[in-house]
C-alpha positions as CSV (number, residue, x, y, z in Angstrom):
1,X,131.5,370.7,-3.2
2,X,134.7,370.4,-5.2
3,X,133.7,372.2,-8.4
4,X,137.1,373.8,-9.0
5,X,138.6,371.5,-11.5
6,X,135.5,371.5,-13.7
7,X,135.2,375.3,-13.7
8,X,139.0,375.7,-14.3
9,X,138.8,373.3,-17.2
10,X,135.9,375.1,-18.8
11,X,137.5,378.5,-18.3
12,X,140.9,377.4,-19.5
13,X,139.5,375.9,-22.7
14,X,137.2,378.9,-23.4
15,X,140.1,381.3,-22.8
16,X,142.4,379.3,-25.0
17,X,139.9,379.2,-27.8
18,X,139.1,382.9,-27.6
19,X,142.8,383.8,-28.0
20,X,144.0,381.1,-30.4
21,X,141.3,382.2,-32.8
22,X,142.7,385.7,-32.9
23,X,145.9,385.0,-34.8
24,X,144.1,382.3,-36.8
25,X,141.6,384.8,-38.2
26,X,144.2,387.6,-38.6
27,X,146.3,385.1,-40.6
28,X,143.3,384.4,-42.8
29,X,142.7,388.2,-43.3
30,X,146.3,389.3,-43.9
31,X,146.5,388.2,-47.6
32,X,143.4,390.3,-48.4
33,X,144.9,393.4,-46.8
34,X,148.5,393.3,-47.9
35,X,150.1,391.9,-44.8
36,X,150.0,395.3,-43.0
37,X,150.8,395.4,-39.3
38,X,147.6,397.4,-38.8
39,X,145.6,394.2,-39.5
40,X,146.6,393.0,-36.0
41,X,145.9,396.3,-34.4
42,X,142.4,396.5,-36.0
43,X,141.9,392.8,-35.0
44,X,142.7,393.7,-31.4
45,X,140.1,396.5,-31.6
46,X,137.5,394.0,-32.9
47,X,138.2,391.4,-30.3
48,X,138.1,394.0,-27.5
49,X,134.8,395.3,-28.8
50,X,133.4,391.8,-29.1
51,X,134.6,391.2,-25.5
52,X,132.6,394.2,-24.5
53,X,129.5,392.8,-26.2
54,X,130.0,389.5,-24.6
55,X,130.3,391.0,-21.1
56,X,127.2,393.2,-21.8
57,X,125.3,390.0,-22.7
58,X,126.6,388.3,-19.6
59,X,125.5,391.3,-17.5
60,X,122.0,391.3,-18.9
61,X,121.6,387.6,-18.7
62,X,123.0,387.6,-15.1
63,X,120.1,389.7,-13.9
64,X,117.6,386.9,-14.5
65,X,116.4,385.4,-11.2
66,X,116.6,381.8,-12.6
67,X,119.9,380.2,-13.0
68,X,118.2,377.5,-15.0
69,X,117.0,380.1,-17.5
70,X,120.5,381.6,-17.7
71,X,122.0,378.2,-18.4
72,X,119.4,377.4,-21.2
73,X,119.9,380.8,-22.8
74,X,123.6,380.7,-22.9
75,X,123.7,377.1,-24.2
76,X,121.3,378.3,-26.9
77,X,123.7,381.1,-27.9
78,X,126.6,378.6,-27.9
79,X,124.6,376.3,-30.1
80,X,123.5,379.1,-32.5
81,X,127.2,380.1,-33.0
82,X,127.9,376.6,-34.5
83,X,126.6,378.1,-37.7
84,X,129.9,380.0,-38.0
85,X,132.1,377.0,-36.9
86,X,134.6,376.1,-38.2
87,X,135.7,379.7,-39.0
88,X,135.7,380.5,-42.7
89,X,136.7,384.0,-43.9
90,X,133.9,386.2,-45.2
91,X,135.4,389.4,-46.8
92,X,133.3,392.2,-48.4
93,X,134.0,392.8,-52.0
94,X,134.9,396.5,-51.5
95,X,138.4,396.8,-50.1
96,X,138.7,400.6,-50.4
97,X,138.4,401.1,-46.7
98,X,140.7,398.4,-45.2
99,X,139.9,399.1,-41.5
100,X,136.2,398.9,-42.1
101,X,136.8,395.8,-44.3
102,X,138.7,394.1,-41.6
103,X,136.1,394.8,-38.9
104,X,133.2,393.6,-41.1
105,X,135.1,390.5,-42.1
106,X,136.0,389.7,-38.5
107,X,132.3,390.2,-37.4
108,X,131.0,388.0,-40.2
109,X,133.6,385.3,-39.6
110,X,133.9,384.8,-35.9
111,X,131.7,387.5,-34.2
112,X,129.1,385.3,-32.6
113,X,131.3,382.3,-31.5
114,X,133.9,384.6,-30.0
115,X,131.2,386.7,-28.2
116,X,129.6,383.6,-26.8
117,X,133.0,382.3,-25.6
118,X,134.2,385.4,-23.8
119,X,130.8,385.7,-22.1
120,X,131.4,382.3,-20.5
121,X,134.0,383.6,-18.0
122,X,131.8,386.2,-16.2
123,X,128.8,383.9,-16.5
124,X,130.5,380.9,-14.9
125,X,131.9,383.1,-12.1
126,X,128.5,384.7,-11.6
127,X,126.8,381.2,-11.4
128,X,129.3,380.1,-8.8
129,X,128.6,383.1,-6.6
130,X,124.8,382.9,-7.1
131,X,124.8,379.2,-6.1
132,X,126.8,379.9,-3.0
133,X,129.6,377.6,-4.1
134,X,132.4,380.2,-3.6
135,X,132.6,383.6,-2.0
136,X,135.3,384.9,-4.2
137,X,134.8,383.9,-7.9
138,X,137.2,386.5,-9.2
139,X,140.2,384.1,-8.8
140,X,138.7,382.2,-11.8
141,X,139.5,385.3,-13.9
142,X,143.2,384.4,-13.5
143,X,142.4,380.8,-14.8
144,X,140.6,382.3,-17.8
145,X,143.5,384.5,-18.7
146,X,145.9,381.6,-18.2
147,X,144.0,379.7,-20.8
148,X,144.0,382.8,-23.0
149,X,147.8,383.0,-22.7
150,X,148.2,379.3,-23.5
151,X,146.0,379.6,-26.6
152,X,147.9,382.7,-27.8
153,X,151.3,381.1,-27.4
154,X,150.3,377.8,-28.9
155,X,149.5,379.4,-32.2
156,X,152.9,380.6,-33.4
157,X,154.9,377.8,-31.8
158,X,152.6,374.7,-32.2
159,X,149.6,375.2,-34.4
160,X,151.0,377.4,-37.3
161,X,154.2,375.3,-37.8
162,X,152.4,372.0,-38.0
163,X,148.9,372.7,-39.3
164,X,147.4,374.5,-42.3
165,X,144.6,376.9,-41.9
166,X,141.8,374.4,-42.7
167,X,143.2,371.9,-40.2
168,X,143.5,374.7,-37.6
169,X,139.9,375.7,-38.2
170,X,138.7,372.1,-37.8
171,X,140.7,371.6,-34.6
172,X,139.3,374.9,-33.2
173,X,135.7,373.8,-34.1
174,X,136.2,370.5,-32.2
175,X,137.5,372.3,-29.2
176,X,134.6,374.7,-29.3
177,X,132.2,371.9,-29.0
178,X,134.1,370.5,-26.1
179,X,134.0,373.9,-24.4
180,X,130.3,374.1,-24.9
181,X,129.9,370.7,-23.3
182,X,132.0,371.7,-20.3
183,X,129.9,374.9,-19.9
184,X,126.8,372.7,-19.9
185,X,128.3,370.4,-17.2
186,X,129.1,373.5,-15.1
187,X,125.6,374.7,-15.5
188,X,124.0,371.4,-14.5
189,X,126.2,371.3,-11.4
190,X,125.1,374.8,-10.4
191,X,121.4,374.1,-11.0
192,X,121.5,370.9,-8.9
193,X,123.4,372.5,-6.0
194,X,122.2,376.0,-6.1
195,X,121.5,378.0,-3.0
196,X,119.6,380.9,-4.5
197,X,120.4,384.4,-3.3
198,X,118.6,387.6,-4.4
199,X,119.4,388.6,-8.0
200,X,121.4,391.8,-8.6
201,X,118.4,394.1,-8.9
202,X,117.4,393.8,-5.3
203,X,116.8,396.3,-2.5
204,X,119.9,395.0,-0.7
205,X,122.1,395.9,-3.6
206,X,120.3,399.2,-4.2
207,X,121.1,400.2,-0.7
208,X,124.8,400.0,-1.5
209,X,125.1,401.3,-5.1
210,X,128.4,401.7,-6.9
211,X,129.2,405.4,-7.3
212,X,129.7,406.7,-10.9
213,X,133.3,407.8,-10.1
214,X,134.2,404.2,-9.2
215,X,132.9,403.0,-12.6
216,X,135.0,405.7,-14.3
217,X,138.0,404.6,-12.3
218,X,137.5,401.0,-13.4
219,X,137.1,402.1,-17.1
220,X,140.2,404.3,-16.9
221,X,142.4,401.5,-15.3
222,X,141.3,399.1,-18.1
223,X,141.6,401.7,-20.9
224,X,145.2,402.7,-20.2
225,X,146.9,399.3,-20.6
226,X,144.6,398.4,-23.5
227,X,145.7,401.6,-25.3
228,X,149.3,400.8,-24.3
229,X,149.0,397.3,-25.8
230,X,148.0,398.7,-29.2
231,X,150.5,401.6,-29.1
232,X,153.5,399.4,-28.2
233,X,152.5,396.8,-30.8
234,X,152.5,399.5,-33.5
235,X,155.8,400.9,-32.3
236,X,157.6,397.5,-32.1
237,X,156.3,396.2,-35.5
238,X,156.7,399.4,-37.4
239,X,159.7,401.3,-35.9
240,X,161.8,398.6,-34.3
241,X,161.4,395.2,-35.9
242,X,158.5,394.4,-38.2
243,X,158.4,390.7,-37.1
244,X,154.9,389.2,-37.0
245,X,155.9,387.3,-33.9
246,X,156.2,390.6,-32.1
247,X,152.4,390.9,-32.4
248,X,152.1,388.1,-29.8
249,X,154.7,389.4,-27.3
250,X,152.8,392.5,-26.0
251,X,149.5,390.7,-25.8
252,X,151.2,387.9,-23.9
253,X,152.6,390.4,-21.4
254,X,149.2,392.0,-21.1
255,X,147.6,388.7,-20.2
256,X,150.4,387.8,-17.7
257,X,149.7,391.0,-15.8
258,X,146.0,390.1,-15.6
259,X,146.9,386.6,-14.3
260,X,149.2,388.1,-11.6
261,X,146.7,390.8,-10.6
262,X,143.8,388.4,-10.1
263,X,145.7,385.4,-8.9
264,X,144.6,383.9,-5.5
265,X,146.3,385.6,-2.6
266,X,147.6,382.2,-1.4
267,X,149.5,381.8,-4.7
268,X,151.0,385.2,-4.5
269,X,152.0,384.5,-0.9
270,X,154.0,381.5,-2.1
271,X,155.6,383.5,-4.9
272,X,156.6,386.6,-2.8
273,X,159.5,385.0,-0.9
274,X,161.0,383.7,-4.1
275,X,160.8,387.1,-5.7
276,X,162.4,388.6,-2.6
277,X,165.2,386.0,-2.9
278,X,165.8,387.0,-6.5
279,X,166.1,390.7,-5.6
280,X,168.4,389.8,-2.7
281,X,170.6,387.8,-5.0
282,X,171.1,390.6,-7.5
283,X,171.9,393.1,-4.7
284,X,168.6,395.0,-4.4
285,X,168.2,394.3,-0.7
286,X,167.7,397.5,1.4
287,X,167.7,399.7,-1.6
288,X,165.0,401.9,-3.2
289,X,165.1,399.6,-6.3
290,X,163.4,396.9,-4.3
291,X,160.2,398.9,-4.2
292,X,157.9,397.8,-7.1
293,X,156.7,401.3,-7.7
294,X,160.3,402.5,-8.1
295,X,161.0,399.7,-10.6
296,X,157.9,400.5,-12.5
297,X,158.8,404.1,-12.7
298,X,162.3,403.3,-13.9
299,X,161.0,400.8,-16.5
300,X,158.6,403.5,-18.0
301,X,161.4,406.1,-17.9
302,X,163.7,403.7,-19.8
303,X,161.1,403.2,-22.5
304,X,160.6,407.0,-22.8
305,X,164.4,407.5,-23.0
306,X,164.5,404.9,-25.8
307,X,161.9,406.8,-27.7
308,X,163.5,410.2,-27.0
309,X,166.8,408.9,-28.4
310,X,165.2,407.1,-31.3
311,X,166.8,403.8,-30.2
312,X,166.1,400.9,-32.5
313,X,169.2,398.8,-32.1
314,X,170.2,396.3,-30.7
315,X,166.7,395.1,-31.5
316,X,166.6,392.5,-28.6
317,X,167.6,395.1,-26.0
318,X,165.1,397.7,-27.3
319,X,162.3,395.2,-27.4
320,X,163.1,394.2,-23.9
321,X,163.0,397.8,-22.7
322,X,159.6,398.4,-24.1
323,X,158.3,395.0,-23.0
324,X,159.4,395.7,-19.4
325,X,157.7,399.1,-19.5
326,X,154.4,397.5,-20.7
327,X,154.7,394.8,-18.0
328,X,155.3,397.3,-15.2
329,X,152.6,399.8,-16.4
330,X,149.9,397.2,-17.1
331,X,150.6,395.4,-13.8
332,X,150.2,398.6,-11.9
333,X,146.9,399.3,-13.6
334,X,145.5,395.8,-13.4
335,X,146.6,395.4,-9.8
336,X,144.7,398.6,-8.9
337,X,141.8,397.3,-10.8
338,X,141.8,393.9,-9.0
339,X,142.2,395.6,-5.6
340,X,139.1,397.7,-6.2
341,X,136.8,394.9,-7.4
342,X,133.3,394.9,-5.9
343,X,131.5,392.0,-4.1
344,X,130.3,389.1,-6.2
345,X,126.8,390.7,-6.6
346,X,128.4,393.4,-8.8
347,X,130.6,391.0,-10.7
348,X,129.0,391.3,-14.2
349,X,128.8,395.1,-14.0
350,X,132.4,395.3,-13.0
351,X,133.5,393.1,-15.9
352,X,131.3,395.1,-18.3
353,X,132.9,398.3,-17.2
354,X,136.4,396.8,-17.6
355,X,135.6,395.6,-21.1
356,X,134.2,399.0,-22.0
357,X,137.5,400.6,-20.9
358,X,139.5,398.0,-22.9
359,X,137.4,398.6,-26.0
360,X,138.0,402.4,-25.7
361,X,141.7,401.8,-25.3
362,X,141.7,399.6,-28.4
363,X,139.7,402.1,-30.3
364,X,142.2,404.9,-29.4
365,X,145.1,402.8,-30.7
366,X,143.5,401.4,-33.8
367,X,141.2,404.2,-35.0
368,X,141.4,407.5,-33.2
369,X,145.2,407.8,-33.1
370,X,145.8,407.0,-36.8
371,X,143.1,409.5,-37.7
372,X,144.5,412.3,-35.5
373,X,148.3,411.8,-35.8
374,X,150.5,411.6,-38.9
375,X,153.1,409.8,-36.7
376,X,152.6,407.1,-34.0
377,X,152.2,409.6,-31.1
378,X,149.9,407.3,-29.3
379,X,152.8,405.6,-27.6
380,X,154.2,408.8,-26.1
381,X,150.7,409.8,-25.1
382,X,150.2,406.5,-23.2
383,X,153.5,406.8,-21.4
384,X,152.8,410.4,-20.4
385,X,149.3,409.5,-19.3
386,X,150.7,406.7,-17.1
387,X,153.2,409.0,-15.4
388,X,150.5,411.7,-15.0
389,X,148.1,409.2,-13.4
390,X,150.3,409.1,-10.3
391,X,150.0,405.3,-10.0
392,X,153.7,405.1,-9.2
393,X,154.5,408.7,-8.3
394,X,153.0,409.9,-5.1
395,X,153.0,413.4,-3.6
396,X,153.7,413.0,0.1
397,X,154.5,416.6,1.0
398,X,153.6,420.1,0.0
399,X,155.2,421.5,-3.1
400,X,158.6,423.1,-2.6
401,X,161.4,424.6,-4.6
402,X,163.4,421.3,-4.2
403,X,160.5,419.3,-5.7
404,X,159.9,421.8,-8.5
405,X,163.5,422.1,-9.4
406,X,163.7,418.9,-11.5
407,X,160.6,420.0,-13.5
408,X,162.1,423.4,-14.1
409,X,165.4,421.8,-15.3
410,X,163.5,419.4,-17.6
411,X,161.5,422.3,-19.0
412,X,164.7,424.3,-19.7
413,X,166.3,421.4,-21.5
414,X,163.1,420.9,-23.5
415,X,163.0,424.5,-24.6
416,X,166.6,424.3,-25.6
417,X,166.0,421.2,-27.6
418,X,163.0,422.6,-29.4
419,X,164.8,425.8,-30.3
420,X,167.1,423.9,-32.7
421,X,170.2,425.3,-31.3
422,X,171.6,422.0,-30.0
423,X,174.1,420.0,-32.0
424,X,172.4,416.8,-33.5
425,X,174.6,414.7,-31.2
426,X,173.5,416.5,-28.1
427,X,169.8,416.7,-28.9
428,X,168.8,413.1,-28.0
429,X,170.9,413.4,-24.8
430,X,169.1,416.5,-23.8
431,X,165.7,414.9,-24.5
432,X,166.7,411.8,-22.6
433,X,167.8,413.9,-19.6
434,X,164.5,415.8,-19.7
435,X,162.6,412.5,-19.6
436,X,164.6,411.2,-16.7
437,X,164.2,414.3,-14.7
438,X,160.4,414.2,-15.3
439,X,159.8,410.5,-14.7
440,X,162.6,409.6,-12.3
441,X,162.9,412.5,-9.9
442,X,159.8,414.7,-10.0
443,X,157.0,414.3,-7.5
444,X,154.4,416.3,-9.4
445,X,152.7,413.7,-11.6
446,X,150.7,416.0,-13.9
447,X,153.7,418.2,-14.7
448,X,156.0,415.2,-15.2
449,X,153.5,413.7,-17.7
450,X,153.4,417.0,-19.6
451,X,157.2,417.3,-19.7
452,X,157.5,413.7,-20.9
453,X,155.0,414.1,-23.7
454,X,156.6,417.3,-24.9
455,X,160.0,415.7,-24.9
456,X,158.8,412.8,-27.0
457,X,156.9,415.0,-29.4
458,X,160.1,417.0,-30.0
459,X,162.1,413.8,-30.4
460,X,159.6,412.6,-33.1
461,X,160.1,415.8,-35.1
462,X,163.9,416.0,-34.5
463,X,166.5,415.3,-37.3
464,X,167.0,411.7,-38.2
465,X,170.5,410.3,-37.3
466,X,172.8,410.6,-40.3
467,X,171.9,414.2,-41.0
468,X,168.6,413.6,-42.7
469,X,165.6,415.9,-41.9
470,X,162.0,414.9,-42.2
471,X,160.0,417.0,-44.6
472,X,156.7,415.0,-45.1
473,X,154.9,412.3,-43.1
474,X,151.8,410.4,-44.2
475,X,150.1,407.7,-42.2
476,X,147.7,405.1,-43.5
477,X,146.4,401.6,-42.6
478,X,149.6,400.2,-44.1
479,X,152.1,402.1,-42.0
480,X,153.9,405.5,-41.6
481,X,155.7,406.8,-44.7
482,X,158.2,409.6,-44.2
483,X,160.1,411.6,-46.8
484,X,163.6,412.7,-45.7
485,X,166.0,415.1,-47.2
486,X,169.8,414.8,-46.7
487,X,171.7,417.5,-44.8
488,X,173.1,418.9,-48.1
489,X,169.7,418.9,-49.8
490,X,170.9,416.7,-52.6
491,X,168.7,413.6,-52.0
492,X,165.2,412.6,-51.0
493,X,164.5,409.2,-49.3
494,X,161.2,407.5,-48.7
495,X,161.0,405.5,-45.5
496,X,158.3,403.0,-44.4
497,X,158.9,402.4,-40.7
498,X,162.7,402.2,-40.6
499,X,163.3,400.8,-44.1
500,X,164.0,402.8,-47.2
501,X,161.6,402.3,-50.1
502,X,163.5,404.4,-52.6
503,X,165.6,407.5,-53.0
504,X,166.3,410.1,-55.6
505,X,169.1,412.6,-56.3
506,X,167.6,416.0,-56.9
507,X,170.3,417.2,-59.4
508,X,168.4,417.2,-62.7
509,X,171.5,415.6,-64.4
510,X,171.0,412.5,-62.2
511,X,167.3,412.6,-61.5
512,X,166.5,409.7,-63.9
513,X,169.1,407.4,-62.3
514,X,167.4,404.9,-60.0
515,X,169.0,404.9,-56.5
516,X,169.0,402.6,-53.5
517,X,168.2,398.9,-54.4
518,X,167.5,399.8,-58.0
519,X,170.8,401.0,-59.4
520,X,171.6,400.1,-63.0
521,X,174.8,398.5,-61.8
522,X,173.0,396.3,-59.4
523,X,170.9,393.1,-59.8
524,X,167.9,395.0,-61.3
525,X,170.2,396.4,-64.0
526,X,171.0,392.8,-65.0
527,X,167.3,391.9,-65.0
528,X,166.2,394.9,-67.0
529,X,169.2,395.9,-69.2
530,X,168.7,398.6,-71.8
531,X,166.6,397.5,-74.7
532,X,168.3,397.1,-78.1
533,X,167.4,399.3,-81.0
534,X,165.6,396.5,-82.8
535,X,163.8,395.2,-79.7
536,X,160.1,394.4,-79.8
537,X,157.8,396.2,-77.4
538,X,158.0,394.7,-73.9
539,X,155.9,395.1,-70.8
540,X,157.0,394.9,-67.2
541,X,154.8,394.7,-64.1
542,X,156.1,395.9,-60.8
543,X,154.4,395.0,-57.5
544,X,155.3,397.8,-55.1
545,X,155.8,401.4,-56.2
546,X,158.0,403.0,-53.5
547,X,159.4,406.3,-54.7
548,X,158.9,405.1,-58.3
549,X,162.6,404.6,-59.1
550,X,162.0,401.6,-61.3
551,X,159.8,403.7,-63.6
552,X,163.0,405.0,-65.2
553,X,163.9,401.5,-66.5
554,X,161.3,402.2,-69.2
555,X,162.5,403.2,-72.6
556,X,161.0,403.3,-76.1
557,X,160.8,399.5,-76.2
558,X,159.8,398.8,-72.6
559,X,156.7,400.0,-70.7
560,X,156.2,399.6,-66.9
561,X,153.0,399.1,-65.0
562,X,152.8,399.4,-61.2
563,X,150.6,397.7,-58.6
564,X,150.5,399.4,-55.2
565,X,148.3,398.7,-52.2
566,X,148.9,401.9,-50.3
567,X,147.3,405.1,-51.7
568,X,149.6,407.3,-49.6
569,X,152.7,405.8,-51.3
570,X,151.2,406.7,-54.7
571,X,150.5,410.3,-53.5
572,X,154.1,410.7,-52.3
573,X,155.6,409.3,-55.4
574,X,153.5,411.4,-57.7
575,X,154.3,414.7,-55.8
576,X,156.9,416.4,-57.9
577,X,158.1,418.4,-54.9
578,X,159.3,415.1,-53.4
579,X,160.1,412.7,-56.2
580,X,160.1,413.2,-60.0
581,X,160.6,409.6,-61.3
582,X,157.0,409.3,-62.4
583,X,156.9,412.7,-64.1
584,X,160.2,412.1,-65.9
585,X,159.4,408.5,-66.8
586,X,155.6,408.2,-66.9
587,X,154.5,404.5,-66.3
588,X,151.9,402.8,-68.5
589,X,149.6,402.5,-65.4
590,X,149.4,402.5,-61.6
591,X,146.8,400.1,-60.2
592,X,145.8,400.6,-56.6
593,X,145.0,397.5,-54.6
594,X,146.6,394.3,-53.4
595,X,148.5,392.6,-56.2
596,X,147.1,389.1,-55.6
597,X,143.7,390.6,-56.3
598,X,144.6,393.0,-59.1
599,X,146.7,390.5,-61.1
600,X,143.7,388.2,-61.4
601,X,142.2,390.7,-63.8
602,X,145.3,390.8,-66.0
603,X,145.2,388.8,-69.3
604,X,147.3,385.7,-69.7
605,X,150.8,386.3,-70.9
606,X,150.7,390.1,-70.5
607,X,154.2,390.8,-69.1
608,X,157.8,389.9,-70.0
609,X,159.0,390.5,-66.4
610,X,157.1,390.5,-63.1
611,X,159.0,392.2,-60.3
612,X,157.9,391.6,-56.8
613,X,159.0,394.4,-54.4
614,X,156.1,394.6,-52.0
615,X,157.4,394.9,-48.4
616,X,156.0,397.1,-45.7
617,X,159.1,397.9,-43.8
618,X,160.8,394.6,-43.4
619,X,157.6,392.7,-42.9
620,X,157.0,389.6,-45.1
621,X,154.0,389.5,-47.5
622,X,153.3,385.8,-46.9
623,X,150.5,385.7,-49.5
624,X,152.9,386.8,-52.2
625,X,155.2,383.8,-51.6
626,X,152.9,380.8,-51.9
627,X,152.4,378.1,-54.5
628,X,149.1,379.7,-55.5
629,X,150.8,383.1,-55.9
630,X,153.5,381.7,-58.1
631,X,150.8,380.0,-60.3
632,X,149.2,383.4,-60.8
633,X,152.6,385.0,-61.6
634,X,153.2,382.3,-64.3
635,X,149.8,382.9,-65.8
636,X,150.4,386.6,-66.4
637,X,153.9,386.1,-67.8
638,X,154.5,385.9,-71.6
639,X,156.5,383.0,-73.0
640,X,160.1,383.2,-71.9
641,X,159.1,385.7,-69.1
642,X,160.7,385.7,-65.7
643,X,159.8,386.6,-62.1
644,X,162.2,389.0,-60.2
645,X,161.9,389.1,-56.4
646,X,163.5,391.6,-54.1
647,X,164.3,389.3,-51.1
648,X,166.3,391.6,-48.8
649,X,165.1,391.0,-45.3
650,X,166.8,391.5,-41.8
651,X,164.6,388.9,-40.0
652,X,163.7,386.2,-42.5
653,X,165.8,384.2,-44.9
654,X,163.6,384.3,-48.0
655,X,166.2,382.7,-50.4
656,X,165.5,379.0,-49.5
657,X,161.7,379.7,-49.6
658,X,162.0,381.1,-53.2
659,X,164.2,378.1,-54.1
660,X,161.5,375.7,-52.7
661,X,158.7,377.5,-54.6
662,X,160.7,377.5,-57.8
663,X,161.5,373.8,-57.5
664,X,157.9,373.0,-56.7
665,X,156.9,374.7,-60.0
666,X,159.8,373.1,-62.0
667,X,161.5,376.4,-62.4
668,X,165.1,377.6,-61.9
669,X,166.1,380.2,-59.3
670,X,169.2,382.4,-59.3
671,X,170.2,384.9,-56.6
672,X,172.6,387.9,-56.6
673,X,173.7,389.5,-53.3
674,X,174.6,393.1,-54.0
675,X,176.5,393.7,-50.8
676,X,179.3,396.1,-49.7
677,X,182.8,395.2,-50.9
678,X,186.1,395.7,-49.2
679,X,187.0,398.4,-51.7
680,X,183.6,399.9,-52.3
681,X,184.8,403.0,-54.2
682,X,186.2,400.7,-56.9
683,X,182.9,399.2,-57.7
684,X,180.9,401.3,-60.2
685,X,177.7,399.7,-59.0
686,X,178.1,401.3,-55.7
687,X,177.4,404.8,-56.9
688,X,176.1,407.6,-54.6
689,X,172.7,406.6,-53.2
690,X,173.4,402.9,-53.6
691,X,172.0,400.5,-51.0
692,X,172.8,396.8,-50.5
693,X,170.1,394.4,-51.7
694,X,169.4,390.7,-52.6
695,X,167.4,389.8,-55.6
696,X,166.2,386.5,-57.1
697,X,165.2,385.6,-60.6
698,X,162.8,382.7,-61.2
699,X,161.8,381.2,-64.6
700,X,162.4,378.4,-67.0
701,X,166.1,377.3,-66.9
702,X,166.8,378.4,-70.5
703,X,165.1,381.8,-70.0
704,X,166.9,382.5,-66.8
705,X,170.2,381.6,-68.4
706,X,169.6,383.8,-71.4
707,X,168.4,386.7,-69.2
708,X,171.6,386.6,-67.1
709,X,174.0,385.5,-69.9
710,X,176.2,388.6,-69.6
711,X,175.7,389.2,-65.9
712,X,178.1,388.3,-63.1
713,X,177.6,387.5,-59.4
714,X,174.5,385.3,-59.9
715,X,174.3,381.8,-58.4
716,X,171.8,379.0,-57.8
717,X,169.4,379.8,-55.0
718,X,170.4,378.1,-51.7
719,X,168.0,375.4,-50.4
720,X,167.0,374.4,-46.9
721,X,166.5,370.8,-46.1
722,X,163.1,370.0,-44.8
723,X,161.5,373.4,-45.7
724,X,157.9,372.9,-46.8
725,X,156.5,374.8,-49.7
726,X,154.2,377.6,-48.5
727,X,150.6,377.6,-49.7
728,X,147.6,379.9,-49.0
729,X,146.7,377.3,-46.4
730,X,150.0,376.7,-44.8
731,X,153.0,378.9,-44.0
732,X,155.6,378.7,-41.2
733,X,157.6,381.9,-40.8
734,X,159.6,380.4,-37.9
735,X,161.2,377.9,-40.3
736,X,163.1,380.7,-42.1
737,X,163.8,383.1,-39.3
738,X,167.4,384.4,-39.3
């Protein structure tokens, strides 16, 4: 019978729903957890764990002798999940443990519907095999992952730009009902045309048991790419370019490798000649580079070299290097996994084991690694584990001096680099050479993996380009914060990811002078000029603490209060061995928590100025730039008060968004770009420690004009035709990308 189209439609839709809901729910959750990149990593862990639960449920249900009973039970679960459809965020009141909060919220919001959806794929494949309709149901796994990829890509490019969260939820709910009906139709077809075979727990299967080592191999082959997925997502969105869209890229690559690995042999046979034609066209014919294992090894080596040399620019090239490594590594693992799949009678156990490996990999990236490592060492660990696995490095002969020589040379370079005797310019070159020797030449996988890991650990601890040395690292749910000291020991700098969040000169004569984006000659000096002798008492609220530089804008007539979401930032700013702003200029208060939540407890009209400087790296706190957020800001402002926003961003043009929000609230918006000048030394604003920045001021027109009366360089905020005002329900980051 021709059941293919019906099954394909059901699996495509179920897959699309299960992956389109992931960014949807993460988007709902982001405002409650400060827009941290870790929200997506923890979300991946939850969905991988829910996948494991779904596959466990499918495995248990698949052991029933009656297909009719299986169908009824699964339809009952799909029906029960309608209680949680359409998805509506349910967040615990206690936000002190953000990872646990995210997991509980995800479980309460989408846990049952998602688990029911992901169980559909192994169940439908199992039903096909049990009814004798197909001998190889595994090819449908490719269809399921194709649907997942379509759903994932549809979200940032179609759903988010055109629909608000409520409309997205309603559309998802309607599609969920359609998927349930398709599953019911598939079940009816199977029941009517079944040709029953003995269920899995039969003597026939017991005579050919799957050995434990094979289960372990399946779990390991699934775990490595899942851990790789989480590790590379953290690296790209924290160290390279904190663009939310980059959350989607690694997961898309991961799904593509699954599709290729489980695609029908006939489809791959059609594609093979075309791939060979491409390699011929670019001159790879009759060369070692045409070997897929060689290409995979080189791709992983290139990613390791990029890490060893701390490459972050050009962003597009660096992202491409790491993406190619993920593709090559995940494809190698998934291809080995697909080649080792058991007969259809062991299908549900196989998928359960694969899901368990994926959940373990996700747990390593989201929970274990952040708890164990101060820096993101999970990515070097994954690369080293892949090399050590021997998936693309084979030992075909006995060890010899010639084969051990590259390992010895790499080890020697590594010892030299770790000794600190190399010039800073030569250090990354030596580490890159060690990585290339280990990954590209060596034929001893375990030793190559150890060398690669050691090289990348040394690279992580090596001096920062520009002469800065790392003296403190703290990692939290909200990112990796590093404190650097300049080569002359005169300045400390706080970095989140690759972006400075404040600096301080250590000379006591200049320790009270704000540095970086906060210099008195810059935009903030215009917004917060020195108070006059007869001034009344004024209060300023600052969202985002950083190193605490803005605290020294306080004087006898002005008090500052800070709102900071990351406790590690507070700990670093309060440590007098690192920064002394808060000790020299004690603030009125420091409130720990997300500003959108904390400000709701502030009385009306409490502040003269509200400064928004809450960026993790260069990521964009969407929930702080919405109509509802601006209404909250206006409520806590005193009469004639103004909102100041730090809108410097490499990847998004925030100026027209601020202009749109201001216009929507009948307010005026002015912007000053404090950028390098041709003769920088002639500009007193560009003192030592200065950093370029862009600031905006929003308020009633007379108040803004009075505030900036004596300031120069301010202009009306630039608008963007057709840009919609963001709300808590709708935001379209693609509309303001640079």
